[in-house]
Structure formats: C-alpha cells, structure tokens
DRENMAR-902501 format. One record per residue (C-alpha): residue number from 1; residue in three letters; chain; x, y, z. Coordinates in nm, 4 decimals. Example, Ala and Ser with C-alpha at 12.3 -4.5 7.8 and 13.67 -1.06 7.14 Angstrom:
2
1; Ala; A; 1.2300; -0.4500; 0.7800
2; Ser; A; 1.3670; -0.1060; 0.7140
END
This chain:
230
1; Met; A; -0.8626; -0.1856; 1.4004
2; Asn; A; -0.9092; 0.1785; 1.5422
3; Ile; A; -0.8968; 0.4213; 1.2548
4; Leu; A; -0.8510; 0.7672; 1.2981
5; Ile; A; -1.0442; 0.9664; 0.9517
6; Ile; A; -0.8977; 1.3080; 0.8820
7; Asp; A; -1.0523; 1.4124; 0.6367
8; Asp; A; -1.2824; 1.8014; 0.6260
9; Glu; A; -1.5889; 1.6682; 0.3973
10; Pro; A; -1.8682; 1.5419; 0.6265
11; Ser; A; -1.9790; 1.3468; 0.3465
12; Ile; A; -1.6980; 1.0907; 0.3927
13; Ile; A; -1.6906; 1.0996; 0.7308
14; Glu; A; -2.0738; 0.9836; 0.7234
15; Thr; A; -2.0521; 0.7393; 0.4645
16; Leu; A; -1.6855; 0.5514; 0.5838
17; Arg; A; -1.7880; 0.5079; 1.0030
18; Pro; A; -2.0990; 0.2926; 0.9594
19; Val; A; -1.9117; 0.0708; 0.6562
20; Leu; A; -1.5871; 0.0729; 0.9036
21; Ala; A; -1.7524; -0.0240; 1.1874
22; Ser; A; -1.9883; -0.2962; 1.0668
23; Ile; A; -1.6912; -0.4811; 0.9506
24; Gly; A; -1.5846; -0.4535; 1.3369
25; His; A; -1.3470; -0.2047; 1.3496
26; Glu; A; -1.3605; 0.1301; 1.6075
27; Val; A; -1.3846; 0.4916; 1.4526
28; Ile; A; -1.2367; 0.8551; 1.5369
29; Ala; A; -1.2928; 1.1637; 1.2838
30; Ala; A; -1.1215; 1.4665; 1.2930
31; Asn; A; -1.1831; 1.7085; 1.0269
32; Asp; A; -0.8529; 1.9324; 1.0369
33; Gly; A; -0.5374; 1.9060; 1.1356
34; Ala; A; -0.5423; 2.0285; 1.5259
35; Gln; A; -0.7953; 1.7962; 1.6144
36; Ala; A; -0.6040; 1.4968; 1.4140
37; Leu; A; -0.2724; 1.5756; 1.5997
38; Arg; A; -0.4575; 1.5846; 1.9232
39; Ala; A; -0.6422; 1.2108; 1.8254
40; Ile; A; -0.2874; 1.1121; 1.7822
41; Glu; A; -0.1265; 1.1958; 2.1009
42; Ser; A; -0.4518; 0.9886; 2.2530
43; Ala; A; -0.5806; 0.7541; 2.1114
44; Ala; A; -0.3788; 0.4465; 2.0128
45; Leu; A; -0.4108; 0.3795; 1.6370
46; Asp; A; -0.3970; 0.0986; 1.3637
47; Leu; A; -0.4672; 0.2714; 1.0661
48; Val; A; -0.4446; 0.6376; 0.9556
49; Leu; A; -0.7285; 0.7769; 0.6468
50; Leu; A; -0.5397; 1.1407; 0.5976
51; Asp; A; -0.7053; 1.4039; 0.3161
52; Leu; A; -0.4287; 1.5985; 0.2673
53; Gly; A; -0.6498; 1.8727; 0.1451
54; Leu; A; -0.7395; 2.0139; 0.5003
55; Pro; A; -0.8756; 2.3998; 0.5953
56; Asp; A; -0.5461; 2.4638; 0.8997
57; Thr; A; -0.2709; 2.2870; 0.7167
58; Asp; A; -0.1038; 2.0659; 0.4682
59; Gly; A; -0.2040; 1.7396; 0.4964
60; Cys; A; 0.1485; 1.6147; 0.4158
61; Asp; A; 0.2896; 1.8053; 0.7560
62; Leu; A; 0.1197; 1.5694; 0.9341
63; Ile; A; 0.2705; 1.2135; 0.7873
64; Ala; A; 0.5396; 1.2037; 1.0439
65; Pro; A; 0.3965; 1.2882; 1.3797
66; Ile; A; 0.1331; 1.0295; 1.2674
67; Lys; A; 0.3809; 0.7998; 1.2298
68; Met; A; 0.6358; 0.8970; 1.4325
69; Thr; A; 0.3930; 0.9291; 1.7220
70; Ala; A; 0.0870; 0.6771; 1.6358
71; Lys; A; 0.3646; 0.4349; 1.5408
72; Ser; A; 0.0368; 0.3448; 1.2738
73; Ser; A; -0.0277; 0.2269; 0.9190
74; Leu; A; -0.1542; 0.5274; 0.6990
75; Ile; A; -0.3549; 0.5798; 0.3882
76; Val; A; -0.4147; 0.8647; 0.1865
77; Ile; A; -0.7166; 0.9497; 0.0456
78; Ser; A; -0.7227; 1.2474; -0.1610
79; Ala; A; -0.8081; 1.4520; -0.4786
80; Arg; A; -0.5037; 1.5490; -0.5773
81; His; A; -0.4033; 1.3261; -0.8633
82; Leu; A; 0.0089; 1.4902; -0.9389
83; Glu; A; 0.2539; 1.2166; -0.9398
84; Lys; A; 0.4790; 1.5170; -0.7434
85; Asp; A; 0.1930; 1.5035; -0.4413
86; Lys; A; 0.1889; 1.1516; -0.4319
87; Val; A; 0.6053; 1.0072; -0.4169
88; Arg; A; 0.6255; 1.3512; -0.1682
89; Ala; A; 0.2864; 1.1543; 0.0622
90; Leu; A; 0.5088; 0.8378; -0.0637
91; Asp; A; 0.8333; 0.9064; 0.0320
92; Leu; A; 0.7535; 1.0990; 0.3736
93; Gly; A; 0.6483; 0.7303; 0.5243
94; Ala; A; 0.2427; 0.6833; 0.3390
95; Asp; A; 0.2189; 0.3215; 0.2898
96; Asp; A; -0.1030; 0.4041; 0.0371
97; Tyr; A; -0.2559; 0.6309; -0.1657
98; Val; A; -0.6137; 0.6559; -0.3180
99; Asp; A; -0.7307; 0.9328; -0.5464
100; Lys; A; -1.0733; 1.0950; -0.4464
101; Pro; A; -1.3478; 0.9425; -0.6337
102; Phe; A; -1.2696; 0.6511; -0.4386
103; Gly; A; -1.4256; 0.3487; -0.4462
104; Leu; A; -1.5339; 0.1883; -0.1690
105; Gly; A; -1.4656; -0.1674; -0.2432
106; Glu; A; -1.1295; -0.0784; -0.3609
107; Leu; A; -1.0319; 0.1057; -0.0165
108; Leu; A; -1.2079; -0.1800; 0.2006
109; Ala; A; -0.9680; -0.4154; -0.0041
110; Arg; A; -0.6841; -0.1969; 0.0623
111; Ile; A; -0.7292; -0.1168; 0.4471
112; Arg; A; -0.7124; -0.4813; 0.4168
113; Gly; A; -0.3766; -0.5379; 0.2869
114; Ile; A; -0.2968; -0.2854; 0.5789
115; Glu; A; -0.4303; -0.5859; 0.8188
116; Arg; A; -0.2348; -0.8429; 0.6729
117; Arg; A; 0.0695; -0.6242; 0.6755
118; Arg; A; -0.0139; -0.5707; 1.0540
119; Ala; A; -0.0732; -0.9276; 1.1914
120; Glu; A; 0.1968; -1.0021; 0.9487
121; Ile; A; 0.4701; -0.7725; 1.1635
122; Thr; A; 0.3250; -0.8514; 1.4258
123; Gly; A; 0.2332; -1.2441; 1.4375
124; Ser; A; 0.4313; -1.5180; 1.2841
125; Gln; A; 0.6421; -1.4141; 0.9993
126; Val; A; 0.4240; -1.5279; 0.6406
127; Lys; A; 0.6256; -1.7123; 0.3731
128; Arg; A; 0.3625; -1.8602; 0.1775
129; Tyr; A; 0.0829; -1.6561; 0.0146
130; Ala; A; -0.2199; -1.7554; -0.2702
131; Ser; A; -0.4547; -1.5948; -0.4999
132; Asp; A; -0.6375; -1.8319; -0.6882
133; Glu; A; -0.3810; -1.8483; -1.0049
134; Leu; A; -0.0787; -1.7738; -0.7855
135; Val; A; 0.0927; -1.9077; -0.5455
136; Val; A; 0.4407; -1.7584; -0.3979
137; Asp; A; 0.6638; -1.9812; -0.1217
138; Leu; A; 0.9287; -1.6965; 0.0007
139; Ala; A; 1.0728; -1.9835; 0.2421
140; Thr; A; 1.1347; -2.1832; -0.0899
141; Arg; A; 1.1145; -1.8933; -0.3191
142; Glu; A; 0.8644; -2.0755; -0.5404
143; Val; A; 0.6482; -1.9078; -0.7570
144; Ile; A; 0.3404; -2.1243; -0.8911
145; Leu; A; 0.1402; -1.9337; -1.1938
146; Met; A; -0.1196; -2.1316; -1.2722
147; Asp; A; -0.0269; -2.4546; -1.1396
148; Glu; A; 0.3222; -2.4208; -1.3525
149; Pro; A; 0.6077; -2.3006; -1.1563
150; Ile; A; 0.8053; -2.0052; -1.2850
151; His; A; 1.1774; -1.8950; -1.2464
152; Leu; A; 1.2892; -1.5889; -1.1473
153; Ser; A; 1.6327; -1.4543; -1.0883
154; Pro; A; 1.7635; -1.3783; -0.7206
155; Lys; A; 1.7676; -1.0215; -0.8627
156; Glu; A; 1.3554; -1.0964; -0.9992
157; Phe; A; 1.2553; -1.2672; -0.6648
158; Ala; A; 1.3532; -1.0110; -0.4673
159; Leu; A; 1.1619; -0.7399; -0.6204
160; Phe; A; 0.8433; -0.9572; -0.6659
161; Glu; A; 0.8765; -1.0777; -0.2990
162; Leu; A; 0.8163; -0.6695; -0.2155
163; Leu; A; 0.4973; -0.6645; -0.4265
164; Val; A; 0.3813; -0.9450; -0.2951
165; Arg; A; 0.4329; -0.8518; 0.0621
166; Asn; A; 0.2504; -0.5483; -0.0461
167; Ser; A; -0.0035; -0.6676; -0.2961
168; Gly; A; -0.2967; -0.4771; -0.4285
169; Gln; A; -0.0952; -0.1579; -0.2706
170; Val; A; 0.1535; 0.0827; -0.4395
171; Val; A; 0.4978; 0.0243; -0.4239
172; Thr; A; 0.7372; 0.3165; -0.4909
173; Gln; A; 1.0092; 0.3029; -0.7483
174; Arg; A; 1.2634; 0.4295; -0.5005
175; Gln; A; 1.1241; 0.1359; -0.1990
176; Met; A; 1.1730; -0.1108; -0.5111
177; Met; A; 1.5422; 0.0144; -0.5624
178; Ile; A; 1.6309; -0.0673; -0.2060
179; Ala; A; 1.4747; -0.3914; -0.2312
180; Gly; A; 1.6764; -0.4962; -0.5311
181; Trp; A; 1.9654; -0.2813; -0.5408
182; Ala; A; 2.0181; -0.2067; -0.1766
183; Ser; A; 2.0186; 0.2049; -0.2642
184; Pro; A; 1.7517; 0.4413; -0.3634
185; Ile; A; 2.0270; 0.6016; -0.6325
186; Val; A; 1.9764; 0.3549; -0.9321
187; Asp; A; 1.9667; 0.4309; -1.3180
188; Gly; A; 1.5466; 0.3985; -1.3322
189; Gln; A; 1.6268; 0.1995; -1.6874
190; Tyr; A; 1.7078; -0.0811; -1.4513
191; Leu; A; 1.4157; -0.0978; -1.2794
192; Arg; A; 1.1936; -0.0715; -1.6248
193; Ser; A; 1.4595; -0.3623; -1.7592
194; Tyr; A; 1.3730; -0.5559; -1.4927
195; Met; A; 1.0347; -0.5308; -1.4708
196; Ala; A; 0.9832; -0.6024; -1.8031
197; Met; A; 1.1295; -0.8929; -1.7093
198; Leu; A; 0.9019; -1.0529; -1.4836
199; Arg; A; 0.6155; -0.8702; -1.7105
200; Glu; A; 0.7542; -1.1656; -1.9720
201; Lys; A; 0.7318; -1.4270; -1.6550
202; Leu; A; 0.4075; -1.3541; -1.4721
203; Glu; A; 0.1831; -1.2284; -1.7773
204; Ala; A; -0.0380; -1.3657; -2.1104
205; Asp; A; 0.0602; -0.9966; -2.2924
206; Pro; A; 0.3756; -0.8699; -2.1660
207; Ser; A; 0.2324; -0.5224; -2.3604
208; Asp; A; -0.0850; -0.5423; -2.1712
209; Pro; A; -0.0644; -0.6046; -1.8316
210; Glu; A; -0.3067; -0.7762; -1.5403
211; Leu; A; -0.1491; -0.8557; -1.2828
212; Ile; A; 0.1755; -0.6096; -1.2544
213; Leu; A; 0.0453; -0.2564; -1.3202
214; Thr; A; 0.2718; 0.0339; -1.3299
215; Glu; A; 0.1328; 0.3728; -1.1007
216; Pro; A; 0.3053; 0.6405; -1.3248
217; Gly; A; 0.5653; 0.8303; -1.2178
218; Val; A; 0.5279; 0.6648; -0.8605
219; Gly; A; 0.6033; 0.2912; -0.8682
220; Tyr; A; 0.3912; -0.0227; -0.9622
221; Arg; A; 0.1420; -0.2807; -0.7856
222; Leu; A; 0.0645; -0.6283; -0.7804
223; Ala; A; -0.3197; -0.6175; -0.9022
224; Arg; A; -0.3708; -1.0114; -0.7299
225; Val; A; -0.4634; -0.9389; -0.3467
226; Leu; A; -0.2577; -1.2333; -0.2673
227; Glu; A; -0.4016; -1.4123; 0.0445
228; Pro; A; -0.1062; -1.4935; 0.3719
229; Glu; A; -0.0775; -1.8756; 0.4804
230; Ala; A; 0.0684; -2.0342; 0.7765
END
C-alpha cells in the first residue's frame, strides 16, 4: 500500500518507515498538518497513520479531509488515551485507534487488517473467515468454534459478523448499534445484553473474555485476527 505517516516525532517516522518499506509498502511522511494536507492532495494513498498532537493543528481536524480527499483508510496513533478522544476520532471516520506507546507487532497486525478490508472491497466479496479455532461462513451463517457448530440468533450473528469483518480492530458502539438495530440511537443496555449472550456462546469463560474484548467507552474488538478465504 501507499502509506502516509503524519507525526511530529522523528523517532516514530524513523522506526516505521524502514519496517513498512521492508514488507513492500511505499511510505511518505509529514510532520505537521500543512505538509499532511499537501500530501493527501498530491499522492494516491491507501492508508494514513495519523498522530493527533500535531504542532499546527489538532489531528482530528485532518480526518475529514483525509477521508474525503484521499479516500484512504486511517489509523490514529496517539498519546491521547481518554475515551472521548477515541470516540471522537472513530466517529469522525478513523478506521482504528492505537495508543502510544504502541507495540510494533500490534500496529502491523492492525495494518494487515486494513489490507484485508481494502482487498475485500476492491476484489471479490469474502464470505468465509477463519483462524486456527474459529471459522465463520457469512454465506451460510455458520459459526464453528473448536470444531463445534455454534448457533447464533439473527441479531447475534449481525453483531458478530461486524466484529468478524473487522477482526483485530475496534468497532464502536455506534457501528454495532447500526449493524444490530439499523440505528445509532439505541439503549446501550440492549447492546451489552447481546454481547453478553455472544460471550456465553463463544467464550470458555464469559466472565473473563479472550475472544470478544471490550474497549471501555468505545466499543468492542474481536481479538482473533481471522483470515479471509475464497
């Protein structure tokens, strides 16, 4: 992919540029908002890695032009850890949010998730996802965990499908509500109840989930990264 890193910390750019280039990505960098705007207007971008704490602008103010002009995927990488900052960035259109300091392996996994989603949109529609222990067939609505079929109700499956299509990435409560109820304005208790039911069916210990993780104040994340299959 063509990747733009927007960050005013030289160490971040110096760390990420060679790693991303070594796995085949083209990388350009901007260290403030003005440079970033010039880059998104002149380059064909697939992914932007955006720091919110820029010297000349709030990074959140760049999300809309990035999504509109570059039409690229966007991962926010920020030291702002407050829930309201994460929710704002995701609601403005960010595809994912990674806290600083971050593990390089985690960031690369999030980037691979973006690649899978872009391939799904531009190529044939993926109908089947799998990891070592979990298989989800979207066409037949089958879920198989540890070789055992798991029955999900239609609404449970709609919520789980959204997590599967975005495995490894945060899905906001707003996105979950739209998937389950076709509305972002739903009593949050309904969503929590359905997520509890999903955990009862899919977790070895629902009180200590390892598959469906809560991102406090933001949403949920499917911990397993599922690979799309033809």
